[in-house]
DRENVOMAR-32013 format. One record per atom (N, C-alpha, C): x, y, z; atom name; residue number from 1; residue in three letters. Coordinates in nm, 3 decimals. Example, Ala and Ser with C-alpha at 12.3 -4.5 7.8 and 13.67 -1.06 7.14 Angstrom:
# DRENVOMAR-32013
        px        py        pz    a     k     r
     1.319    -0.569     0.780    N     1   ALA
     1.230    -0.450     0.780   CA     1   ALA
     1.320    -0.330     0.780    C     1   ALA
     1.285    -0.225     0.708    N     2   SER
     1.367    -0.106     0.714   CA     2   SER
     1.290     0.003     0.787    C     2   SER
END
This chain:
# DRENVOMAR-32013
        px        py        pz    a     k     r
    10.903     8.807    11.035    N     1   UNK
    10.826     8.766    10.920   CA     1   UNK
    10.886     8.820    10.791    C     1   UNK
    10.936     8.941    10.796    N     2   UNK
    10.993     8.998    10.674   CA     2   UNK
    11.113     8.916    10.627    C     2   UNK
    11.188     8.860    10.721    N     3   UNK
    11.302     8.776    10.683   CA     3   UNK
    11.255     8.648    10.615    C     3   UNK
    11.142     8.596    10.661    N     4   UNK
    11.086     8.476    10.598   CA     4   UNK
    11.041     8.506    10.455    C     4   UNK
    10.979     8.624    10.435    N     5   UNK
    10.938     8.663    10.300   CA     5   UNK
    11.062     8.674    10.211    C     5   UNK
    11.168     8.732    10.265    N     6   UNK
    11.292     8.746    10.189   CA     6   UNK
    11.347     8.608    10.151    C     6   UNK
    11.350     8.517    10.247    N     7   UNK
    11.405     8.383    10.221   CA     7   UNK
    11.321     8.308    10.117    C     7   UNK
    11.192     8.301    10.142    N     8   UNK
    11.107     8.225    10.050   CA     8   UNK
    11.098     8.295     9.914    C     8   UNK
    11.091     8.427     9.916    N     9   UNK
    11.081     8.502     9.791   CA     9   UNK
    11.204     8.488     9.703    C     9   UNK
    11.321     8.494     9.762    N    10   UNK
    11.443     8.480     9.683   CA    10   UNK
    11.466     8.334     9.642    C    10   UNK
    11.413     8.242     9.719    N    11   UNK
    11.426     8.101     9.684   CA    11   UNK
    11.348     8.068     9.557    C    11   UNK
    11.242     8.140     9.531    N    12   UNK
    11.164     8.118     9.408   CA    12   UNK
    11.256     8.137     9.288    C    12   UNK
    11.319     8.252     9.282    N    13   UNK
    11.408     8.282     9.170   CA    13   UNK
    11.526     8.187     9.162    C    13   UNK
    11.582     8.153     9.277    N    14   UNK
    11.696     8.062     9.279   CA    14   UNK
    11.659     7.926     9.222    C    14   UNK
    11.542     7.875     9.256    N    15   UNK
    11.500     7.745     9.205   CA    15   UNK
    11.464     7.750     9.057    C    15   UNK
    11.408     7.860     9.012    N    16   UNK
    11.380     7.875     8.870   CA    16   UNK
    11.512     7.879     8.791    C    16   UNK
    11.609     7.952     8.842    N    17   UNK
    11.740     7.956     8.776   CA    17   UNK
    11.805     7.818     8.776    C    17   UNK
    11.793     7.748     8.886    N    18   UNK
    11.850     7.614     8.896   CA    18   UNK
    11.785     7.518     8.796    C    18   UNK
    11.656     7.539     8.769    N    19   UNK
    11.585     7.451     8.677   CA    19   UNK
    11.641     7.460     8.535    C    19   UNK
    11.704     7.571     8.503    N    20   UNK
    11.763     7.587     8.369   CA    20   UNK
    11.872     7.483     8.343    C    20   UNK
    11.932     7.432     8.448    N    21   UNK
    12.038     7.333     8.435   CA    21   UNK
    11.992     7.194     8.479    C    21   UNK
    11.863     7.172     8.472    N    22   UNK
    11.808     7.043     8.513   CA    22   UNK
    11.868     6.931     8.428    C    22   UNK
    11.881     6.815     8.489    N    23   UNK
    11.942     6.702     8.421   CA    23   UNK
    11.842     6.617     8.343    C    23   UNK
    11.714     6.643     8.364    N    24   UNK
    11.610     6.569     8.294   CA    24   UNK
    11.481     6.648     8.302    C    24   UNK
    11.381     6.613     8.221    N    25   UNK
    11.251     6.679     8.234   CA    25   UNK
    11.191     6.664     8.375    C    25   UNK
    11.210     6.546     8.435    N    26   UNK
    11.158     6.525     8.570   CA    26   UNK
    11.228     6.616     8.671    C    26   UNK
    11.358     6.634     8.654    N    27   UNK
    11.435     6.722     8.742   CA    27   UNK
    11.390     6.867     8.723    C    27   UNK
    11.362     6.904     8.599    N    28   UNK
    11.313     7.040     8.569   CA    28   UNK
    11.180     7.065     8.641    C    28   UNK
    11.089     6.970     8.628    N    29   UNK
    10.959     6.980     8.695   CA    29   UNK
    10.977     6.987     8.846    C    29   UNK
    11.067     6.906     8.899    N    30   UNK
    11.092     6.903     9.043   CA    30   UNK
    11.139     7.041     9.092    C    30   UNK
    11.231     7.101     9.021    N    31   UNK
    11.283     7.231     9.063   CA    31   UNK
    11.176     7.340     9.054    C    31   UNK
    11.093     7.335     8.950    N    32   UNK
    10.983     7.431     8.940   CA    32   UNK
    10.881     7.406     9.051    C    32   UNK
    10.864     7.280     9.090    N    33   UNK
    10.772     7.248     9.199   CA    33   UNK
    10.822     7.306     9.332    C    33   UNK
    10.951     7.304     9.352    N    34   UNK
    11.008     7.366     9.473   CA    34   UNK
    10.984     7.516     9.467    C    34   UNK
    11.003     7.577     9.350    N    35   UNK
    10.976     7.721     9.335   CA    35   UNK
    10.830     7.751     9.367    C    35   UNK
    10.739     7.664     9.323    N    36   UNK
    10.597     7.682     9.352   CA    36   UNK
    10.570     7.677     9.502    C    36   UNK
    10.631     7.581     9.571    N    37   UNK
    10.614     7.572     9.716   CA    37   UNK
    10.663     7.698     9.785    C    37   UNK
    10.775     7.750     9.739    N    38   UNK
    10.829     7.873     9.797   CA    38   UNK
    10.738     7.992     9.768    C    38   UNK
    10.679     7.995     9.649    N    39   UNK
    10.586     8.102     9.615   CA    39   UNK
    10.462     8.096     9.703    C    39   UNK
    10.412     7.975     9.726    N    40   UNK
    10.298     7.957     9.817   CA    40   UNK
    10.334     8.005     9.958    C    40   UNK
    10.453     7.968    10.003    N    41   UNK
    10.496     8.012    10.136   CA    41   UNK
    10.505     8.165    10.142    C    41   UNK
    10.553     8.224    10.036    N    42   UNK
    10.564     8.371    10.033   CA    42   UNK
    10.428     8.436    10.047    C    42   UNK
    10.325     8.381     9.978    N    43   UNK
    10.191     8.438     9.992   CA    43   UNK
    10.141     8.424    10.136    C    43   UNK
    10.177     8.314    10.201    N    44   UNK
    10.140     8.294    10.342   CA    44   UNK
    10.198     8.406    10.430    C    44   UNK
    10.327     8.434    10.411    N    45   UNK
    10.392     8.536    10.493   CA    45   UNK
    10.339     8.676    10.461    C    45   UNK
    10.308     8.700    10.334    N    46   UNK
    10.253     8.831    10.296   CA    46   UNK
    10.118     8.851    10.364    C    46   UNK
    10.035     8.748    10.365    N    47   UNK
     9.905     8.757    10.434   CA    47   UNK
     9.925     8.788    10.583    C    47   UNK
    10.021     8.721    10.645    N    48   UNK
    10.045     8.743    10.787   CA    48   UNK
    10.099     8.883    10.815    C    48   UNK
    10.184     8.933    10.728    N    49   UNK
    10.232     9.071    10.745   CA    49   UNK
    10.116     9.170    10.736    C    49   UNK
    10.025     9.143    10.644    N    50   UNK
     9.908     9.230    10.630   CA    50   UNK
     9.817     9.222    10.753    C    50   UNK
     9.788     9.100    10.796    N    51   UNK
     9.702     9.081    10.914   CA    51   UNK
     9.763     9.142    11.039    C    51   UNK
     9.896     9.142    11.044    N    52   UNK
     9.966     9.199    11.159   CA    52   UNK
     9.980     9.351    11.152    C    52   UNK
     9.932     9.411    11.044    N    53   UNK
     9.936     9.556    11.031   CA    53   UNK
    10.068     9.610    10.978    C    53   UNK
    10.153     9.522    10.924    N    54   UNK
    10.282     9.566    10.871   CA    54   UNK
    10.273     9.615    10.727    C    54   UNK
    10.165     9.580    10.659    N    55   UNK
    10.141     9.626    10.522   CA    55   UNK
    10.007     9.696    10.516    C    55   UNK
    10.001     9.808    10.445    N    56   UNK
     9.871     9.873    10.425   CA    56   UNK
     9.799     9.806    10.308    C    56   UNK
     9.677     9.846    10.282    N    57   UNK
     9.596     9.782    10.177   CA    57   UNK
     9.665     9.787    10.041    C    57   UNK
     9.717     9.903    10.004    N    58   UNK
     9.781     9.916     9.873   CA    58   UNK
     9.905     9.827     9.861    C    58   UNK
     9.987     9.825     9.964    N    59   UNK
    10.108     9.742     9.963   CA    59   UNK
    10.070     9.594     9.952    C    59   UNK
     9.974     9.555    10.036    N    60   UNK
     9.931     9.415    10.035   CA    60   UNK
     9.877     9.375     9.899    C    60   UNK
     9.784     9.455     9.847    N    61   UNK
     9.722     9.421     9.719   CA    61   UNK
     9.825     9.408     9.608    C    61   UNK
     9.920     9.498     9.603    N    62   UNK
    10.023     9.495     9.500   CA    62   UNK
    10.114     9.374     9.515    C    62   UNK
    10.166     9.355     9.634    N    63   UNK
    10.261     9.246     9.658   CA    63   UNK
    10.192     9.110     9.647    C    63   UNK
    10.075     9.099     9.708    N    64   UNK
    10.005     8.971     9.704   CA    64   UNK
     9.965     8.934     9.562    C    64   UNK
     9.919     9.032     9.485    N    65   UNK
     9.879     9.006     9.346   CA    65   UNK
     9.997     8.949     9.268    C    65   UNK
    10.113     9.010     9.281    N    66   UNK
    10.232     8.962     9.210   CA    66   UNK
    10.269     8.820     9.251    C    66   UNK
    10.268     8.795     9.380    N    67   UNK
    10.303     8.661     9.429   CA    67   UNK
    10.201     8.558     9.383    C    67   UNK
    10.075     8.594     9.387    N    68   UNK
     9.969     8.502     9.346   CA    68   UNK
     9.978     8.473     9.196    C    68   UNK
    10.011     8.573     9.117    N    69   UNK
    10.029     8.553     8.973   CA    69   UNK
    10.144     8.455     8.947    C    69   UNK
    10.250     8.468     9.025    N    70   UNK
    10.363     8.377     9.011   CA    70   UNK
    10.323     8.234     9.045    C    70   UNK
    10.243     8.217     9.148    N    71   UNK
    10.190     8.084     9.183   CA    71   UNK
    10.111     8.028     9.065    C    71   UNK
    10.026     8.109     9.006    N    72   UNK
     9.944     8.064     8.893   CA    72   UNK
    10.030     8.026     8.773    C    72   UNK
    10.132     8.107     8.742    N    73   UNK
    10.221     8.078     8.630   CA    73   UNK
    10.298     7.948     8.651    C    73   UNK
    10.352     7.932     8.770    N    74   UNK
    10.426     7.811     8.800   CA    74   UNK
    10.335     7.688     8.796    C    74   UNK
    10.217     7.699     8.851    N    75   UNK
    10.120     7.588     8.850   CA    75   UNK
    10.088     7.547     8.707    C    75   UNK
    10.057     7.645     8.622    N    76   UNK
    10.024     7.616     8.482   CA    76   UNK
    10.144     7.555     8.409    C    76   UNK
    10.262     7.606     8.434    N    77   UNK
    10.382     7.553     8.368   CA    77   UNK
    10.407     7.409     8.408    C    77   UNK
    10.395     7.381     8.536    N    78   UNK
    10.418     7.244     8.584   CA    78   UNK
    10.315     7.147     8.525    C    78   UNK
    10.189     7.189     8.522    N    79   UNK
    10.084     7.102     8.465   CA    79   UNK
    10.111     7.076     8.317    C    79   UNK
    10.149     7.179     8.243    N    80   UNK
    10.180     7.162     8.100   CA    80   UNK
    10.297     7.067     8.081    C    80   UNK
    10.402     7.086     8.159    N    81   UNK
    10.519     7.000     8.148   CA    81   UNK
    10.487     6.855     8.182    C    81   UNK
    10.408     6.834     8.286    N    82   UNK
    10.370     6.697     8.324   CA    82   UNK
    10.288     6.632     8.213    C    82   UNK
    10.197     6.707     8.151    N    83   UNK
    10.117     6.652     8.041   CA    83   UNK
    10.204     6.616     7.922    C    83   UNK
    10.304     6.699     7.892    N    84   UNK
    10.395     6.670     7.781   CA    84   UNK
    10.479     6.545     7.808    C    84   UNK
    10.518     6.528     7.932    N    85   UNK
    10.600     6.411     7.967   CA    85   UNK
    10.521     6.282     7.959    C    85   UNK
    10.391     6.290     7.981    N    86   UNK
    10.306     6.171     7.978   CA    86   UNK
    10.265     6.135     7.836    C    86   UNK
    10.272     6.230     7.745    N    87   UNK
    10.226     6.207     7.607   CA    87   UNK
    10.322     6.121     7.529    C    87   UNK
END
């Protein structure tokens, strides 16, 4: 599970970096959407690590909070970008 967290967690940053070179607004949104999916997956694995007893309460709360905040930021950014593209 820790390897899955590593893969999905690092993929978030990789997709955000890739979005900087997007070829269009739609491509930018697409890359951020992939980052969002990876962030969601990361929260899934963090929950499972906690349920499996691999993380204590403090570790879980800290890590999960950060991952959840990233999900919220990406969600808000994508919604804002989609609204701008439709205007």
